[in-house]
MARVEXVEX-787302 format. One record per residue: z, y, x of N, C-alpha, C in turn; residue number from 1. Coordinates in steps of 0.05 Angstrom, whole numbers. Example, Ala and Ser with C-alpha at 12.3 -4.5 7.8 and 13.67 -1.06 7.14 Angstrom:
# residues 2
   n_pz   n_py   n_px  ca_pz  ca_py  ca_px   c_pz   c_py   c_px pos
    156   -114    264    156    -90    246    156    -66    264   1
    142    -45    257    143    -21    273    157      1    258   2
***
This chain:
# residues 310
   n_pz   n_py   n_px  ca_pz  ca_py  ca_px   c_pz   c_py   c_px pos
    112    147   -174     91    135   -193     87    120   -213   1
     82    119   -237     85    102   -258     74     70   -243   2
     56     70   -227     53     37   -218     76     35   -202   3
     86     49   -180    118     39   -169    142     33   -188   4
    144     49   -209    162     42   -234    152     10   -240   5
    132     12   -253    123    -18   -264    132    -39   -247   6
    128    -44   -218    137    -63   -207    167    -63   -203   7
    182    -44   -204    210    -40   -198    218    -53   -234   8
    202    -45   -253    208    -58   -276    214    -86   -280   9
    191    -98   -270    180   -126   -264    198   -136   -248  10
    211   -127   -224    229   -143   -211    251   -144   -222  11
    267   -128   -240    287   -123   -244    290   -144   -270  12
    263   -146   -284    267   -160   -314    273   -192   -301  13
    250   -198   -272    255   -228   -260    282   -233   -252  14
    294   -214   -243    323   -221   -225    341   -223   -250  15
    346   -211   -273    365   -207   -298    353   -239   -310  16
    333   -245   -310    330   -266   -324    335   -293   -308  17
    324   -297   -286    326   -319   -266    362   -310   -267  18
    383   -295   -257    401   -294   -265    419   -311   -286  19
    409   -304   -308    420   -311   -331    414   -334   -336  20
    394   -350   -325    389   -380   -326    408   -394   -301  21
    410   -376   -282    426   -393   -263    457   -396   -264  22
    472   -375   -281    496   -374   -288    500   -380   -311  23
    484   -374   -335    495   -385   -360    476   -398   -375  24
    491   -416   -395    476   -425   -420    451   -413   -426  25
    429   -423   -428    412   -407   -438    397   -425   -462  26
    379   -422   -481    370   -436   -505    341   -448   -497  27
    337   -470   -502    311   -492   -493    303   -505   -517  28
    282   -508   -524    257   -527   -542    256   -552   -531  29
    251   -563   -542    239   -589   -538    207   -587   -546  30
    183   -583   -523    156   -591   -543    162   -612   -555  31
    145   -614   -584    142   -641   -598    117   -654   -582  32
     99   -640   -567     68   -663   -561     72   -664   -533  33
     80   -647   -516     87   -656   -486    116   -670   -484  34
    130   -663   -501    160   -679   -494    174   -656   -470  35
    167   -633   -461    169   -613   -436    193   -598   -447  36
    215   -591   -436    232   -572   -444    218   -542   -440  37
    223   -520   -464    215   -498   -457    231   -480   -460  38
    246   -465   -440    265   -444   -428    250   -414   -445  39
    268   -417   -471    260   -394   -484    259   -364   -471  40
    287   -361   -454    287   -333   -432    268   -342   -419  41
    258   -355   -415    234   -345   -392    207   -339   -401  42
    202   -353   -424    181   -347   -449    179   -317   -452  43
    205   -312   -465    214   -281   -470    210   -261   -447  44
    209   -269   -425    209   -253   -398    184   -239   -398  45
    169   -267   -397    142   -268   -386    119   -255   -410  46
    124   -260   -431    101   -247   -460    102   -223   -457  47
    119   -202   -455    116   -167   -454    111   -161   -416  48
    120   -180   -398    110   -169   -372     82   -174   -368  49
     66   -199   -382     44   -214   -375     23   -178   -393  50
     29   -167   -410     22   -142   -423     15   -119   -403  51
     49   -110   -397     52    -89   -374     42    -90   -348  52
     41   -115   -338     29   -122   -312     -4   -122   -316  53
    -13   -133   -335    -40   -137   -340    -51   -106   -337  54
    -39    -92   -355    -50    -69   -350    -44    -47   -339  55
    -25    -47   -320    -29    -34   -297    -49    -37   -271  56
    -54    -68   -274    -68    -79   -259   -104    -66   -262  57
   -108    -65   -289   -124    -58   -298   -144    -31   -300  58
   -116    -20   -309   -124     13   -308   -116     33   -285  59
   -111     25   -262   -105     35   -235   -118     45   -234  60
   -150     45   -230   -178     47   -224   -194     59   -248  61
   -184     51   -276   -193     60   -297   -214     83   -298  62
   -229     88   -303   -245    117   -312   -239    121   -346  63
   -220    139   -341   -209    145   -370   -232    153   -390  64
   -258    175   -369   -277    189   -397   -300    165   -401  65
   -297    141   -384   -317    121   -395   -310    101   -415  66
   -284    100   -426   -270     78   -441   -268     53   -422  67
   -258     60   -397   -246     44   -379   -213     39   -382  68
   -199     56   -396   -170     44   -410   -173     31   -431  69
   -193     36   -450   -199     14   -471   -194     -5   -463  70
   -214    -18   -441   -226    -49   -439   -197    -53   -419  71
   -181    -35   -399   -156    -49   -395   -139    -50   -421  72
   -129    -39   -435   -114    -49   -456   -118    -69   -472  73
   -149    -76   -480   -156   -103   -487   -150   -131   -465  74
   -159   -122   -439   -147   -144   -419   -123   -150   -425  75
   -104   -130   -422    -76   -138   -422    -63   -150   -454  76
    -87   -139   -467    -71   -157   -499    -77   -180   -495  77
    -98   -185   -486   -107   -220   -471    -91   -244   -463  78
    -73   -221   -444    -56   -235   -430    -30   -230   -436  79
    -25   -215   -455      4   -219   -469      3   -242   -493  80
    -19   -230   -504    -28   -254   -527    -27   -282   -519  81
    -41   -291   -501    -37   -316   -484    -10   -325   -481  82
      3   -308   -470     27   -322   -461     49   -323   -486  83
     41   -300   -509     52   -304   -529     51   -335   -545  84
     22   -342   -546     20   -360   -555     38   -384   -542  85
     40   -388   -517     54   -409   -503     77   -418   -512  86
     87   -394   -521    127   -392   -537    120   -415   -560  87
     94   -404   -575     96   -403   -607     88   -444   -597  88
     77   -450   -575     73   -476   -577     97   -498   -585  89
    118   -487   -572    139   -509   -576    147   -505   -597  90
    142   -489   -622    155   -490   -642    130   -505   -666  91
    114   -514   -659     99   -523   -670     99   -556   -666  92
     99   -560   -704    104   -588   -699     75   -608   -710  93
     57   -592   -722     36   -609   -724     16   -611   -700  94
      4   -631   -689    -13   -625   -665    -37   -620   -665  95
    -50   -622   -691    -77   -607   -693    -74   -570   -686  96
    -43   -564   -705    -40   -530   -691    -34   -533   -669  97
    -20   -556   -662    -18   -543   -626    -36   -540   -612  98
    -57   -565   -618    -82   -562   -593    -94   -536   -600  99
   -102   -523   -622   -112   -504   -637   -108   -480   -613 100
    -78   -481   -624    -63   -455   -608    -66   -455   -573 101
    -54   -482   -568    -63   -486   -535    -96   -479   -526 102
   -111   -480   -540   -144   -475   -543   -139   -442   -538 103
   -137   -430   -557   -140   -405   -561   -121   -392   -536 104
    -99   -401   -529    -83   -392   -508    -97   -394   -479 105
   -104   -418   -470   -126   -414   -451   -151   -395   -452 106
   -159   -392   -466   -187   -383   -474   -184   -351   -465 107
   -154   -337   -478   -146   -317   -468   -141   -308   -445 108
   -127   -326   -431   -125   -331   -401   -146   -331   -390 109
   -165   -337   -393   -185   -338   -368   -211   -309   -372 110
   -194   -296   -388   -201   -266   -397   -202   -253   -360 111
   -186   -267   -350   -174   -253   -317   -199   -255   -298 112
   -214   -282   -299   -234   -285   -283   -258   -262   -282 113
   -267   -261   -307   -289   -240   -306   -279   -208   -295 114
   -256   -212   -298   -251   -180   -288   -242   -182   -255 115
   -228   -207   -249   -233   -205   -221   -260   -207   -212 116
   -283   -215   -222   -303   -213   -210   -318   -187   -210 117
   -309   -174   -230   -321   -152   -225   -304   -128   -210 118
   -277   -133   -212   -255   -112   -185   -268   -125   -157 119
   -282   -140   -162   -285   -151   -128   -316   -144   -118 120
   -332   -140   -141   -350   -123   -142   -351    -94   -131 121
   -330    -79   -145   -321    -54   -135   -319    -53   -107 122
   -301    -77   -102   -279    -61    -80   -307    -69    -59 123
   -326    -85    -53   -349    -94    -34   -366    -63    -36 124
   -371    -50    -57   -387    -28    -66   -366     -3    -42 125
   -338      4    -46   -334     12    -33   -336      8      5 126
   -322    -13      0   -313    -31     37   -346    -23     45 127
   -367    -18     37   -392    -18     53   -404     13     58 128
   -382     31     51   -391     54     50   -376     71     75 129
   -395     77     92   -384     86    120   -369    116    113 130
   -379    143    105   -363    159    105   -352    174     72 131
   -330    172     79   -321    184     48   -311    207     38 132
   -306    232     31   -297    255     25   -265    246     20 133
   -247    269     11   -222    256      7   -221    254    -19 134
   -224    264    -44   -231    245    -70   -247    217    -70 135
   -259    218    -51   -271    183    -43   -253    174    -47 136
   -239    182    -22   -215    159     -4   -196    158    -20 137
   -194    174    -37   -162    170    -62   -181    149    -86 138
   -203    148    -89   -215    132   -102   -216    109    -98 139
   -228    100    -74   -226     82    -54   -203     59    -55 140
   -187     75    -49   -160     66    -47   -150     57    -69 141
   -157     71    -93   -139     51   -120   -156     36   -129 142
   -188     32   -128   -203     14   -128   -195    -18   -115 143
   -191    -11    -86   -177    -33    -73   -143    -35    -86 144
   -133    -21    -93   -108    -34    -98   -109    -44   -127 145
   -128    -41   -139   -132    -55   -165   -145    -81   -165 146
   -158    -82   -144   -178   -113   -141   -150   -124   -134 147
   -137   -120   -108   -122   -135    -94   -100   -147   -110 148
    -87   -126   -143    -69   -139   -156    -77   -153   -178 149
   -109   -150   -179   -119   -173   -198   -122   -199   -182 150
   -126   -205   -156   -119   -227   -151    -98   -237   -144 151
    -83   -224   -141    -49   -232   -137    -47   -242   -168 152
    -42   -228   -186    -38   -241   -209    -59   -267   -228 153
    -80   -269   -215    -97   -284   -220    -86   -315   -208 154
    -84   -315   -184    -71   -332   -167    -38   -342   -174 155
    -26   -320   -180      3   -329   -188     -4   -352   -216 156
    -17   -334   -222    -16   -344   -266    -29   -365   -262 157
    -56   -368   -242    -58   -400   -247    -47   -418   -234 158
    -29   -414   -211     -9   -433   -209      2   -444   -227 159
     22   -418   -241     29   -431   -261     22   -451   -285 160
     -5   -442   -283    -18   -459   -310    -21   -486   -298 161
    -30   -483   -265    -35   -515   -258     -8   -525   -253 162
     26   -516   -248     54   -526   -260     54   -536   -288 163
     43   -519   -303     52   -535   -329     36   -557   -333 164
     14   -558   -323     -5   -580   -333     -3   -608   -316 165
     12   -608   -291     20   -622   -269     46   -634   -288 166
     67   -615   -299     87   -632   -302     89   -641   -327 167
     72   -632   -343     54   -651   -369     46   -677   -367 168
     27   -677   -348     17   -704   -343     29   -722   -334 169
     49   -708   -316     64   -732   -298     87   -741   -305 170
    102   -715   -325    124   -724   -344    145   -720   -314 171
    144   -699   -302    162   -695   -280    189   -689   -298 172
    207   -692   -282    239   -680   -283    239   -653   -302 173
    251   -645   -313    260   -619   -323    268   -607   -297 174
    283   -615   -280    287   -604   -254    267   -585   -242 175
    245   -611   -230    228   -605   -222    209   -582   -231 176
    213   -586   -260    190   -565   -276    205   -538   -275 177
    236   -534   -275    245   -512   -272    246   -492   -251 178
    251   -519   -236    241   -505   -201    212   -496   -195 179
    195   -508   -200    166   -500   -202    164   -473   -213 180
    176   -476   -234    175   -447   -258    184   -422   -237 181
    205   -422   -231    222   -407   -218    219   -398   -193 182
    207   -417   -181    186   -406   -151    169   -393   -160 183
    150   -402   -176    123   -391   -176    132   -360   -184 184
    153   -355   -207    156   -331   -224    170   -313   -199 185
    187   -320   -181    201   -300   -164    180   -288   -136 186
    165   -305   -132    147   -303   -108    125   -284   -123 187
    114   -285   -142     88   -274   -147     99   -239   -166 188
    131   -235   -167    137   -221   -177    154   -201   -152 189
    152   -216   -128    157   -204   -106    136   -201    -92 190
    122   -203    -86     94   -194    -73     78   -175    -95 191
     85   -172   -115     67   -159   -136     88   -131   -134 192
    113   -132   -131    120   -101   -123    118    -90    -88 193
    119   -114    -79    116   -104    -43     86    -87    -45 194
     69   -100    -57     38    -88    -63     33    -62    -73 195
     48    -60    -94     60    -41   -107     66    -18    -88 196
     81    -19    -81    102      0    -66     86     10    -36 197
     72    -13    -26     48      1      5     25      7    -12 198
      8      4    -39     -6     21    -45     11     46    -58 199
     29     52    -70     41     74    -73     40     96    -53 200
     48     88    -31     56    102      3     16    106      5 201
     -1     90      2    -26     89     16    -40    118    -14 202
    -39    112    -27    -45    137    -51    -31    164    -48 203
    -14    161    -48     -5    187    -49     -1    201    -22 204
     -2    193      0      3    199     25    -22    204     38 205
    -48    191     19    -75    203     38    -84    226     36 206
    -76    238     21    -77    272     18    -60    286     38 207
    -45    279     55    -27    290     71    -38    301     99 208
    -41    328    103    -57    330    131    -29    332    150 209
    -37    320    173    -15    331    199    -17    359    206 210
      1    367    210      4    397    224     -7    398    245 211
    -31    419    246    -36    426    272    -30    451    279 212
    -19    453    302     -4    477    315    -15    484    338 213
    -15    509    344    -27    525    364     -6    528    386 214
     -8    557    401      7    558    423     23    582    420 215
     25    594    397     32    615    399     64    611    377 216
     74    596    389    108    585    392    109    556    368 217
     88    559    363     95    540    336     92    508    348 218
     99    485    331    107    461    336     85    441    325 219
     79    416    341     64    406    326     87    381    321 220
     96    373    293    112    357    281     96    327    283 221
     75    323    290     71    289    292     60    288    322 222
     67    305    338     56    293    363     83    289    386 223
     74    263    390     95    252    412     93    243    442 224
    113    254    459    108    260    483     99    229    501 225
     85    233    515     71    214    526     87    202    552 226
     88    179    559    110    170    574     95    183    603 227
    117    188    617    107    196    643    118    184    671 228
     99    182    690    118    169    715    141    193    729 229
    135    188    763    148    208    774    127    219    782 230
    110    213    792     95    235    800     82    248    784 231
     82    247    763     68    260    736     89    286    730 232
    113    275    729    137    300    730    140    314    759 233
    135    311    777    133    327    792     99    344    783 234
     83    339    783     66    349    773     60    366    755 235
     87    364    739     83    378    705     98    394    718 236
    115    404    731    129    430    737    110    449    743 237
    112    475    738     83    489    739     82    510    761 238
     64    520    766     65    533    791     71    567    787 239
     81    577    804     81    602    812     55    618    815 240
     41    638    807     20    647    817     20    677    829 241
     -1    690    836      6    718    837     12    733    806 242
     25    755    820     35    776    801     13    787    792 243
    -10    797    798    -33    805    781    -49    787    757 244
    -47    797    740    -50    781    712    -83    787    712 245
    -94    771    705   -125    769    698   -136    776    672 246
   -150    790    669   -158    793    636   -171    766    616 247
   -181    754    646   -203    734    624   -201    700    642 248
   -171    692    635   -174    663    652   -188    644    637 249
   -203    627    656   -228    602    643   -202    582    643 250
   -220    561    626   -196    528    622   -224    518    633 251
   -213    501    642   -222    472    654   -213    446    647 252
   -203    429    619   -194    411    619   -210    389    634 253
   -192    373    653   -195    347    668   -181    318    663 254
   -196    296    650   -175    279    648   -158    267    663 255
   -144    260    658   -118    245    683   -115    218    668 256
   -112    195    681   -107    171    669    -71    166    674 257
    -61    180    681    -35    172    687    -14    192    666 258
     -2    161    645     14    177    631      2    186    608 259
    -24    178    606    -34    187    571    -39    224    575 260
    -38    238    595    -43    263    603    -71    275    610 261
    -72    299    611    -93    317    615    -86    341    631 262
    -99    341    654    -91    360    679   -109    387    659 263
    -91    410    657   -108    431    645   -109    453    668 264
   -129    459    678   -126    484    702   -143    508    693 265
   -124    526    694   -124    554    692   -133    570    715 266
   -154    584    711   -160    598    740   -178    622    729 267
   -171    635    748   -180    671    740   -187    681    766 268
   -206    687    778   -200    703    805   -193    688    829 269
   -180    693    840   -160    672    863   -140    656    852 270
   -138    662    823   -114    649    820   -115    625    806 271
   -104    608    818   -103    577    795    -77    563    789 272
    -73    549    769    -55    539    763    -61    512    745 273
    -44    490    748    -54    461    745    -34    454    725 274
    -35    451    695    -11    441    685    -15    414    671 275
     -3    390    665     -8    366    651      9    373    625 276
     -5    364    602      0    365    582    -11    335    575 277
     -1    333    542     -6    300    526    -40    313    517 278
    -45    285    524    -76    280    518    -77    292    488 279
    -66    287    477    -62    282    442    -65    321    433 280
    -45    333    451    -46    361    450    -72    375    462 281
    -87    363    482    -97    381    500   -131    385    489 282
   -134    365    476   -159    357    458   -160    364    427 283
   -139    376    425   -139    390    394   -147    418    397 284
   -169    422    379   -187    444    382   -165    471    376 285
   -151    469    370   -141    489    363   -121    501    382 286
   -106    482    392    -93    485    420   -116    493    443 287
   -136    481    446   -150    489    467   -167    522    470 288
   -175    531    440   -180    562    425   -161    581    440 289
   -138    567    436   -112    591    433   -108    596    468 290
   -109    570    474   -104    576    510   -125    588    526 291
   -158    585    514   -174    599    519   -172    626    524 292
   -155    632    504   -160    663    492   -134    672    516 293
   -120    658    520    -86    661    529    -92    683    547 294
    -70    701    560    -76    716    586    -44    725    601 295
    -58    728    621    -33    717    640     -6    743    637 296
     18    734    633     36    749    624     55    757    650 297
     58    778    663     81    787    680     73    760    713 298
     49    760    710     41    749    739     39    719    738 299
     48    708    719     54    681    720     44    674    689 300
     29    651    696     18    636    662     45    625    655 301
     50    608    673     90    584    665    101    591    685 302
    130    595    677    152    595    692    167    574    699 303
    172    572    723    192    549    731    220    547    719 304
    233    533    704    264    536    694    275    527    715 305
    315    528    715    327    522    733    326    497    733 306
    327    487    707    325    447    713    295    438    728 307
    276    459    729    260    448    736    239    427    718 308
    243    424    691    235    394    679    218    414    657 309
    218    435    659    196    453    630    178    469    640 310
***
């Protein structure tokens, strides 16, 4: 999906930038107001990724017919422009121009919080819904994904702002500042990608139905055999019964607490056979209906194999 590709793209950019800064000399400015080192490569990474990541978070559940995509684009533009102004700060020599640019960057960054409140309210409205159709379930998954992603980037980018302010006011060493920035950047991209991959599987597999199979030679791909005790294995060996077929066998499932199985009793006239099958198969409606219509073939409902285990 496009969401997963964006996550991989953001992670790849982060890996390349951090690797380049660790292994090679990269340009750095000294901010004329704060006196802090500003790593040009880092901010060149953040500016476009802030736009792309914000656009995905805001648009993953947007209503394209109700202006939702336009709102998502404006929000992403605010975050991208805010980060770009952060890069411009290091090039301004005028203190007044610096403060104006700083105020504009902070104001644009704060647009995160109204969107966070809106997404959180939408998440609550869906979480209080008890029964949902398949279409509503996919819609709910998209709303929850968008809400959690907004929460993630709000926390991560707020931490970056706090680190910036902390390094500025306390004049920490360039090593500490670079370490804080790298740690916050790597962790935020890591969690962002992981959540996108989980959301990708949740949304795109929510519509897949498990195969329901009957007794006419088909198999259930999702059925797992239940663990069986020695007594269960002994009872599992089916019983030989009379050679007279019964045209209308009756079915009576009886719960069995051992091994997660169910004892299914087939009876017709004087003939009776008890078979243990996994509980998840016994209570399958299709299997029950097929077994209910089954006819005794060649005098035996089931036959014991040579090995005695089928």
